C-alpha positions as CSV (number, residue, x, y, z in Angstrom):
1,M,0.0,0.0,0.0
2,H,1.2,3.5,-0.9
3,I,0.4,6.5,1.2
4,C,0.9,10.1,-0.1
5,I,-0.2,13.6,0.9
6,P,0.0,15.6,-2.3
7,V,-2.7,18.1,-1.3
8,T,-2.8,20.5,1.7
9,E,-5.4,23.2,2.5
10,E,-4.8,26.2,4.7
11,L,-8.1,26.9,6.6
12,Q,-9.4,28.9,9.6
13,D,-11.2,27.5,12.6
14,T,-14.1,29.2,14.4
15,L,-11.7,31.3,16.5
16,G,-9.9,32.6,13.4
17,C,-6.8,30.5,13.9
18,R,-5.2,29.1,10.8
19,F,-4.4,25.4,10.4
20,V,-3.4,23.0,7.7
21,L,-5.6,20.2,6.5
22,Y,-3.8,17.3,5.0
23,S,-5.4,15.2,2.3
24,V,-4.2,11.6,2.6
25,Y,-4.3,9.5,-0.5
26,L,-4.1,5.7,-0.6
27,E,-2.8,4.4,-3.9
28,G,-4.1,7.5,-5.7
29,F,-7.5,7.6,-4.1
30,L,-8.5,10.1,-1.4
31,L,-8.7,8.2,1.9
32,C,-9.3,11.0,4.4
33,K,-8.5,14.6,5.4
34,V,-6.9,15.2,8.8
35,R,-5.2,17.8,10.9
36,Y,-1.8,17.4,12.6
37,K,-3.3,17.8,16.0
38,D,-5.8,14.9,15.5
39,L,-3.1,12.6,14.3
40,H,-0.9,13.7,17.2
41,L,-3.6,12.8,19.8
42,W,-4.2,9.5,18.1
43,N,-0.5,8.7,18.0
44,E,-0.4,9.1,21.8
45,Q,-3.3,6.6,22.2
46,I,-1.9,4.0,19.8
47,Y,1.6,4.3,21.3
48,R,0.2,3.0,24.6
49,V,-0.7,-0.2,22.7
50,F,2.2,-0.7,20.4
51,G,5.0,1.3,22.0
52,N,8.3,1.4,20.1
53,R,6.8,-0.7,17.3
54,L,5.5,2.6,15.9
55,P,7.6,5.0,13.8
56,K,8.6,8.3,15.3
57,F,5.8,10.9,15.0
58,P,6.7,14.3,13.5
59,P,7.7,16.9,16.2
60,K,5.3,19.6,17.3
61,Y,6.2,23.3,16.6
62,Y,5.2,26.0,19.0
63,L,6.0,28.9,16.7
64,A,4.4,29.8,13.4
65,M,5.7,27.5,10.6
66,T,7.4,28.7,7.5
67,K,6.5,27.2,4.1
68,A,9.6,25.1,4.3
69,M,8.6,23.8,7.7
70,T,5.1,23.1,6.5
71,N,6.4,21.1,3.6
72,E,8.8,19.2,5.9
73,R,5.9,18.3,8.2
74,R,3.8,17.1,5.2
75,L,6.7,14.8,4.2
76,Q,7.2,13.6,7.7
77,L,3.5,12.8,8.2
78,E,3.5,11.0,4.9
79,Q,6.5,8.8,5.9
80,Y,4.9,8.2,9.3
81,L,1.6,7.0,7.8
82,Q,3.4,4.9,5.1
83,Q,5.2,3.0,7.8
84,I,2.0,2.6,9.8
85,V,-0.1,1.1,7.0
86,S,2.8,-1.2,6.0
87,D,2.6,-3.0,9.4
88,P,-0.1,-5.7,9.2
89,V,-0.1,-6.0,13.0
90,V,-1.0,-2.4,13.4
91,T,-3.5,-2.1,10.6
92,S,-5.5,-5.2,11.8
93,S,-5.8,-3.7,15.3
94,E,-9.1,-2.3,16.6
95,I,-7.6,1.0,17.5
96,F,-6.4,1.5,13.9
97,M,-9.5,0.3,12.2
98,E,-11.9,2.4,14.3
99,Y,-9.8,5.6,14.0
100,F,-9.5,5.4,10.2
101,K,-13.1,4.5,9.9
102,K,-14.0,7.7,11.7
103,L,-11.6,9.7,9.6
104,Q,-13.2,8.4,6.4
105,M,-16.7,9.0,7.6
106,D,-16.0,12.5,8.8
107,T,-14.1,13.4,5.7
108,F,-17.0,12.7,3.4
109,N,-19.7,13.7,5.9
110,M,-21.3,10.3,5.7
111,P,-23.6,9.0,8.4
112,T,-23.9,5.3,9.3
113,V,-26.9,4.0,7.5
114,Q,-28.0,0.6,6.2
115,L,-27.7,0.1,2.4
116,I,-27.7,-2.5,-0.3
117,L,-24.2,-2.8,-1.8
118,R,-23.6,-4.7,-5.0
119,I,-20.4,-6.7,-5.2
120,Y,-19.7,-8.0,-8.7
121,M,-18.0,-11.1,-10.0
122,P,-15.8,-11.4,-13.1
123,D,-18.8,-12.5,-15.3
124,G,-20.8,-9.4,-14.5
125,A,-23.2,-11.1,-12.1
126,A,-23.6,-9.4,-8.7
127,V,-24.5,-10.3,-5.1
128,E,-26.4,-7.8,-3.0
129,L,-25.2,-7.3,0.5
130,D,-27.1,-5.7,3.4
131,V,-24.3,-3.7,5.0
132,Q,-23.6,-0.3,6.5
133,T,-21.8,2.7,5.0
134,S,-19.2,2.3,7.8
135,D,-18.4,-1.3,7.1
136,S,-14.7,-2.0,6.2
137,A,-13.5,-3.8,3.1
138,E,-12.5,-6.7,5.3
139,R,-16.1,-7.0,6.7
140,V,-17.7,-6.6,3.2
141,L,-15.4,-9.2,1.7
142,E,-16.3,-11.7,4.4
143,A,-20.0,-11.0,3.8
144,A,-19.6,-11.4,0.0
145,L,-17.7,-14.7,0.3
146,F,-20.2,-16.0,2.8
147,K,-23.1,-15.3,0.4
148,L,-21.2,-17.0,-2.4
149,G,-20.6,-20.0,-0.2
150,V,-16.8,-19.7,0.1
151,S,-15.4,-20.7,3.5
152,R,-13.9,-18.1,5.7
153,E,-10.6,-20.0,5.7
154,L,-10.1,-19.3,2.0
155,G,-10.7,-15.6,2.4
156,E,-7.0,-14.8,2.3
157,Y,-6.9,-15.8,-1.4
158,F,-9.5,-13.2,-2.4
159,S,-9.8,-9.4,-2.2
160,L,-12.1,-6.6,-3.3
161,F,-11.0,-4.4,-6.3
162,I,-12.3,-1.3,-8.0
163,T,-12.8,-2.1,-11.7
164,H,-13.9,-0.1,-14.6
165,K,-15.8,-1.3,-17.7
166,E,-16.7,1.1,-20.6
167,A,-19.8,0.3,-22.6
168,K,-17.9,-0.5,-25.7
169,G,-14.4,-0.3,-24.3
170,P,-11.8,-2.2,-22.3
171,F,-12.2,-3.7,-18.9
172,T,-9.6,-2.4,-16.3
173,V,-8.7,-3.4,-12.8
174,V,-8.0,-0.1,-11.2
175,K,-7.0,-0.8,-7.6
176,R,-7.2,-3.3,-4.7
177,I,-9.3,-2.0,-1.8
178,A,-7.3,-2.2,1.5
179,G,-8.9,-4.1,4.4
180,F,-9.4,-0.9,6.4
181,E,-11.0,1.2,3.6
182,L,-14.7,1.7,3.5
183,P,-15.7,0.3,0.0
184,F,-19.0,2.2,-0.2
185,L,-17.2,5.6,0.3
186,T,-14.5,4.6,-2.2
187,I,-17.1,3.9,-4.9
188,W,-19.5,6.7,-3.8
189,N,-16.9,9.4,-4.5
190,L,-15.9,8.3,-8.0
191,E,-17.2,10.5,-10.7
192,D,-17.8,7.8,-13.3
193,D,-20.7,5.3,-12.7
194,Q,-18.9,2.7,-14.7
195,F,-16.6,2.0,-11.7
196,Q,-17.7,-1.0,-9.6
197,I,-16.5,-3.2,-6.7
198,E,-15.5,-6.7,-7.8
199,V,-14.3,-9.8,-5.9
200,R,-11.2,-11.3,-7.5
201,K,-8.4,-13.7,-6.4
202,W,-5.5,-12.0,-4.8
203,Y,-2.3,-13.9,-5.4
204,M,0.3,-13.7,-8.2
205,N,1.5,-17.3,-8.3
206,P,-1.0,-19.4,-10.4
207,S,0.1,-22.5,-8.5
208,N,-1.9,-21.2,-5.5
209,D,-5.0,-22.3,-7.5
210,A,-4.4,-25.7,-6.0
211,M,-5.2,-24.4,-2.5
212,L,-8.8,-23.7,-3.6
213,M,-9.5,-27.0,-5.5
214,G,-11.3,-28.5,-2.5
215,S,-14.1,-25.9,-2.6
216,T,-16.7,-26.0,-5.3
217,E,-17.7,-22.4,-4.7
218,A,-14.0,-21.2,-4.8
219,I,-13.6,-23.1,-8.1
220,D,-16.6,-21.2,-9.5
221,L,-14.8,-17.9,-8.8
222,L,-11.5,-19.1,-10.3
223,Y,-13.4,-20.3,-13.3
224,L,-15.2,-17.0,-13.9
225,Q,-12.0,-15.0,-13.6
226,A,-10.1,-17.5,-15.9
227,V,-12.9,-17.2,-18.5
228,Q,-12.7,-13.4,-18.3
229,E,-8.9,-13.5,-18.8
230,F,-9.4,-15.8,-21.8
231,Q,-12.2,-13.8,-23.4
232,M,-10.4,-10.5,-22.8
233,E,-7.3,-11.9,-24.5
234,W,-5.2,-11.2,-21.5
235,T,-3.6,-14.7,-22.0
236,R,-1.8,-15.9,-25.1
237,P,-2.9,-19.5,-25.9
238,T,-1.7,-21.4,-28.9
239,K,-4.2,-22.3,-31.6
240,D,-4.4,-25.8,-30.2
241,Q,-4.9,-24.6,-26.7
242,Q,-7.6,-22.1,-27.9
243,Q,-9.6,-24.8,-29.6
244,K,-9.5,-27.0,-26.5
245,L,-10.5,-24.1,-24.2
246,Q,-13.4,-23.2,-26.5
247,H,-14.5,-26.8,-26.3
248,C,-14.4,-26.8,-22.5
249,L,-16.4,-23.6,-22.4
250,K,-19.1,-25.2,-24.6
251,Q,-19.2,-28.2,-22.3
252,Q,-19.0,-26.0,-19.2
253,N,-16.2,-28.3,-17.9
254,K,-14.8,-26.0,-15.2
255,L,-12.0,-28.2,-13.9
256,K,-10.8,-29.2,-17.3
257,F,-10.8,-25.5,-18.4
258,L,-8.8,-24.5,-15.3
259,E,-6.4,-27.3,-15.9
260,L,-5.8,-26.2,-19.5
261,M,-5.4,-22.6,-18.5
262,K,-2.5,-23.4,-16.2
263,T,-0.5,-24.3,-19.3
264,V,-1.4,-21.1,-21.2
265,E,1.1,-18.2,-21.3
266,Y,0.2,-15.4,-18.9
267,Y,-2.6,-17.1,-17.1
268,G,-3.1,-15.5,-13.7
269,Y,-1.1,-12.4,-14.7
270,L,-2.3,-8.8,-14.3
271,H,-2.6,-7.4,-17.8
272,I,-1.9,-3.7,-18.3
273,T,-2.4,-1.8,-21.6
274,S,-2.5,1.8,-22.7
275,C,1.0,2.5,-21.3
276,T,3.9,4.5,-22.7
277,S,7.5,4.3,-21.9
278,D,10.9,6.0,-22.4
279,Y,12.3,2.6,-23.6
280,P,13.6,1.8,-26.2
281,E,12.8,5.4,-27.1
282,C,10.4,8.2,-25.9
283,D,6.7,7.7,-26.3
284,S,7.0,4.0,-27.0
285,E,3.8,2.0,-26.4
286,V,4.1,-0.9,-24.0
287,T,1.9,-3.8,-22.9
288,I,2.7,-5.4,-19.5
289,W,2.0,-8.7,-17.9
290,V,2.9,-9.2,-14.3
291,G,2.6,-12.5,-12.3
292,N,4.3,-15.8,-11.5
293,N,7.5,-14.0,-10.2
294,E,8.1,-12.0,-13.4
295,M,7.2,-8.9,-15.3
296,S,6.9,-9.2,-19.1
297,C,7.0,-5.9,-21.1
298,H,6.3,-5.7,-24.9
299,F,7.6,-2.4,-26.3
300,Y,6.6,-0.9,-29.6
301,S,8.5,2.2,-30.5
302,P,7.2,5.0,-32.8
303,G,9.6,4.0,-35.4
304,G,8.1,0.5,-35.6
305,H,10.7,-1.3,-33.6
306,A,9.3,-4.1,-31.3
307,E,11.1,-5.5,-28.3
308,N,10.2,-7.9,-25.5
309,L,11.7,-7.8,-22.1
310,R,11.0,-10.5,-19.4
311,L,12.3,-9.7,-16.0
312,S,12.3,-12.0,-13.0
313,I,11.3,-10.4,-9.7
314,K,14.7,-11.1,-8.4
315,D,16.3,-8.9,-11.2
316,L,14.4,-5.8,-10.0
317,I,16.6,-3.7,-7.8
318,C,13.9,-1.1,-6.8
319,W,11.0,0.9,-8.1
320,N,9.0,4.0,-7.3
321,V,5.7,5.4,-8.2
322,T,5.4,9.1,-9.0
323,L,2.1,10.9,-8.7
324,L,2.1,14.1,-10.8
325,P,-1.3,15.9,-10.8
326,K,-1.8,18.8,-13.1
327,K,-1.9,22.2,-11.5
328,Q,-5.3,23.7,-10.5
329,E,-7.0,20.3,-10.9
330,V,-8.8,18.3,-8.3
331,M,-6.8,15.4,-7.1
332,S,-8.9,12.4,-8.2
333,P,-8.5,9.1,-10.1
334,N,-9.8,10.9,-13.1
335,H,-7.0,13.5,-13.0
336,Q,-3.9,11.4,-12.3
337,H,-0.6,11.3,-14.1
338,L,1.3,8.3,-12.8
339,E,4.6,6.8,-13.7
340,L,6.4,3.8,-12.4
341,K,10.2,3.8,-12.6
342,F,12.2,0.7,-12.0
343,D,15.8,-0.3,-11.9
344,Y,16.9,-3.8,-12.9
345,Q,20.0,-5.8,-13.3
346,Q,21.1,-6.9,-16.8
347,G,24.3,-8.7,-16.6
348,S,26.8,-6.5,-14.8
349,S,25.0,-3.3,-15.7
350,L,22.1,-1.4,-14.0
351,K,19.3,-0.1,-16.2
352,C,16.3,2.1,-15.6
353,I,12.9,2.2,-17.4
354,T,10.0,4.6,-16.8
355,I,6.4,3.5,-17.6
356,H,3.5,5.9,-17.7
357,T,0.2,4.2,-16.7
358,E,-2.8,5.0,-14.6
359,Q,-2.4,1.5,-13.0
360,A,1.0,2.3,-11.6
361,F,0.0,1.8,-8.0
362,L,-1.7,-1.5,-8.8
363,L,1.3,-2.6,-10.7
364,S,3.5,-1.7,-7.8
365,S,1.2,-3.6,-5.4
366,C,1.5,-6.7,-7.6
367,L,5.3,-6.5,-7.6
368,K,5.2,-6.3,-3.8
369,K,2.8,-9.2,-3.6
370,M,5.1,-11.3,-5.6
371,L,7.9,-10.6,-3.2
372,S,5.7,-11.6,-0.3
373,E,4.9,-14.9,-2.0
374,R,8.6,-15.9,-2.2
375,P,9.3,-17.4,1.2
376,V,12.9,-18.2,0.3
377,H,13.5,-14.5,-0.5
378,R,11.6,-12.9,2.4
379,C,14.4,-10.5,3.0
380,K,13.7,-8.8,-0.3
381,E,10.4,-7.6,1.2
382,E,12.4,-4.8,2.7
383,L,13.1,-3.5,-0.8
384,E,12.7,0.2,-0.6
385,I,9.6,1.3,-2.5
386,Q,9.3,5.1,-2.6
387,V,6.3,7.1,-3.6
388,D,7.2,10.6,-4.9
389,K,4.6,13.3,-5.4
390,A,4.2,16.8,-6.7
391,T,2.8,19.1,-4.0
392,C,-0.5,20.8,-4.7
393,K,-1.5,23.5,-2.3
394,S,-4.6,24.9,-0.8
395,N,-6.4,26.6,-3.6
396,I,-7.3,23.1,-4.9
397,R,-11.0,22.7,-4.2
398,P,-12.2,19.8,-2.0
399,E,-13.5,16.6,-3.5
400,Q,-17.0,16.8,-4.8
401,N,-19.6,14.9,-2.8
402,G,-22.2,14.8,-5.6
403,V,-24.8,12.0,-5.5
404,H,-25.3,10.1,-8.7
405,A,-28.7,8.7,-9.3
406,K,-27.3,5.1,-9.4
407,K,-25.6,5.6,-6.0
408,Q,-28.6,7.3,-4.5
409,A,-30.6,4.2,-5.3
410,L,-28.3,2.1,-3.2
411,L,-29.4,3.7,0.1
412,K,-32.4,2.2,1.8
413,D,-32.9,5.2,4.0
414,K,-33.2,8.3,1.6
415,R,-34.2,10.7,4.3
416,E,-32.3,14.0,4.6
417,Y,-29.7,13.9,7.2
418,C,-27.1,16.2,8.8
419,V,-23.8,15.2,10.3
420,V,-22.2,16.9,13.2
421,D,-18.5,17.4,12.8
422,N,-16.9,16.0,15.9
423,I,-13.4,17.2,15.1
424,S,-12.3,20.0,17.4
425,D,-11.1,23.2,15.9
426,L,-8.6,24.0,18.6
427,D,-5.0,24.3,17.4
428,L,-2.0,22.8,19.0
């Protein structure tokens, strides 16, 4: 997971005192807005639970801050939160879950109400869940898998994702929803109604399919995603494999289809298109497959030159994601300019490639996931993954909270409501 604070707003409280509101983004999506004083108070509370396991909290200033000091604090808070969300022990704790739930609910002025939330499957079918606006992704995933008949023990192999499907365009996996995120808020604040929440498998090594073969319901989910990958041409079967797979589809032989798919190139990989790169020359188009401990890049230069590059995860030295919003634009997934830059070893030389893609954060998460699935190389999980940002300051207007007709229909209780902001306006 990647935390960044690219947006700050200078505001005044009811007493006329100025303060800075920090917009915290998780993998390119607005997670919450928070003041330094509120994080400071929470850090004191969570420190009593975890002690020195926590990173050092940015120091408090008693005098007016200069612009340089304000920017330094922004970067320090960013680093602090990045280390916090990278610790699974902390993020799974009640004190963490409850605080970030409150931050998200307060940020979007959302009350806790019952609603029907649709969770989609790869074939477009959906299950309807009776949940609350304040339910976390972890809770929603458990409810979805329960309704689908998948045992709780297999929940670790699945996750919720934001996906996007245009009416006559490509299907895109946008991001994985973290366990402490509130899925309804994530989808509510997207401007495009073609975004949806989907349950998909969450592992990069196709051999993990074997762990799910004892569950008929889990096999159904694997089959639906495998069919999607095949029909979307994310995989590259030979003509013979394609004929056999088509026959299995007609016969609805799920186990045979999955068995054949295991032999198909790029089965179980994340497929990323609409990318450009500076390799082998500027503005080259690139198609990426990532999975099974490798990243495969197919480059097509403006001059007509084509080149394939297949890199093992162990050949990657480091990578970083850079978020570059345009000036005077609202920070949102619809206005992102992302690039992933990675260094890799080729023989005795070190090389660097930059890829521009709106799925840069997801690509980075998949690379990190592959590292975590390599038990022999657990030490590489400490690989430094940096997230650089361009700073956008306060005259950027807040996120819109417009209600789309489709989203409004999700709420059972459509009565008007007001929310009392419980965050104190006293400065430190």
